[in-house]
Wavefront OBJ file of the C-alpha trace (Angstrom):
o trace
v 14.668 -17.396 -2.088
v 15.648 -17.337 -5.742
v 14.419 -15.001 -8.477
v 12.172 -17.804 -9.761
v 10.309 -18.248 -6.471
v 7.140 -16.338 -5.678
v 7.278 -13.814 -2.824
v 5.533 -15.110 0.315
v 3.732 -11.911 1.361
v 2.192 -13.572 4.443
v 5.638 -14.485 5.730
v 7.031 -11.004 5.044
v 3.935 -9.346 6.517
v 3.959 -10.936 9.960
v 3.790 -8.466 12.814
v 7.024 -8.501 14.753
v 8.995 -6.471 17.254
v 10.509 -4.388 14.448
v 7.824 -4.353 11.744
v 4.116 -3.583 11.663
v 1.530 -4.940 9.245
v -1.581 -3.029 8.217
v -4.339 -4.317 5.934
v -6.520 -1.928 3.948
v -9.464 -2.770 1.731
v -10.832 -0.203 -0.712
v -14.231 -0.805 -2.292
v -14.857 -0.002 -5.957
v -14.268 3.731 -6.626
v -13.258 4.295 -2.977
v -10.407 6.784 -2.557
v -7.786 7.243 0.158
v -5.948 10.549 0.587
v -2.266 9.876 1.251
v -0.476 11.501 4.189
v 3.125 11.196 2.960
v 4.527 11.334 6.498
v 2.436 8.368 7.610
v 3.537 6.281 4.627
v 7.197 7.406 4.544
v 8.752 3.983 5.169
v 5.894 1.667 4.171
v 6.124 -0.962 1.466
v 2.672 -1.811 0.151
v 1.676 -5.052 -1.540
v -1.448 -4.946 -3.707
v -2.825 -8.387 -2.964
v -6.097 -8.175 -4.920
v -7.836 -5.700 -7.186
v -6.659 -2.646 -9.099
v -5.688 0.818 -7.862
v -4.863 4.146 -9.415
v -2.168 6.289 -7.806
v -2.447 10.057 -8.310
v 0.417 12.515 -7.811
v 0.001 16.113 -6.653
v 0.645 17.315 -10.233
v -2.294 15.196 -11.459
v -0.300 12.399 -13.116
v -1.927 8.976 -12.618
v -0.712 5.385 -12.856
v -2.707 2.153 -12.554
v -1.509 -0.976 -10.777
v -2.931 -4.506 -10.614
v -2.736 -7.314 -8.065
v 0.863 -8.331 -7.442
v 2.238 -4.779 -7.564
v 4.611 -3.586 -4.848
v 4.256 0.127 -4.089
v 5.619 2.896 -1.916
v 4.157 6.381 -1.525
v 6.893 9.008 -1.478
v 5.881 12.622 -1.985
v 4.273 13.919 -4.177
v 1.591 11.167 -4.056
v -1.868 12.643 -3.430
v -4.303 9.736 -3.406
v -4.972 6.079 -4.042
v -8.260 5.030 -5.669
v -9.731 1.631 -6.374
v -10.104 1.745 -10.156
v -11.548 -1.758 -10.535
v -14.913 -3.383 -9.990
v -13.771 -5.555 -7.057
v -12.387 -4.758 -3.623
v -8.687 -3.867 -3.634
v -6.736 -5.364 -0.715
v -3.431 -3.786 0.272
v -0.934 -4.966 2.869
v 1.422 -2.287 4.198
v 4.626 -3.178 6.046
v 6.461 -0.465 7.968
v 9.010 -0.148 10.737
v 7.689 0.080 14.253
v 8.416 3.363 15.964
v 7.311 4.805 19.259
v 5.109 7.398 17.578
v 3.618 6.552 14.199
v 0.787 8.354 12.423
v -2.188 6.186 11.523
v -1.723 5.008 7.911
v -5.417 4.625 7.213
v -6.926 7.813 8.523
l 1 2 3 4 5 6 7 8 9 10 11 12 13 14 15 16 17 18 19 20 21 22 23 24 25 26 27 28 29 30 31 32 33 34 35 36 37 38 39 40 41 42 43 44 45 46 47 48 49 50 51 52 53 54 55 56 57 58 59 60 61 62 63 64 65 66 67 68 69 70 71 72 73 74 75 76 77 78 79 80 81 82 83 84 85 86 87 88 89 90 91 92 93 94 95 96 97 98 99 100 101 102 103
């Protein structure tokens, strides 16, 4: 893959022996509290929609479809800031014991 090629998220996101895929959809104004331990090694692709990430200190940043995110501490929450459903795909390593990413 060259720098000019588009990332094939479906190919990257396939469940495998070593990686796990999770899909999350947030409706407009829906918010998800982030458990930093559960998201420690996840890479998250924002496939559709817009989200706002809020840190513990209250700082906020908005992201649109195509963004690639991770949620290290001190992230507090993720909120759909757009009018359409936001679809996120999280890829993380498989482990024997893993907290549930989505509640």
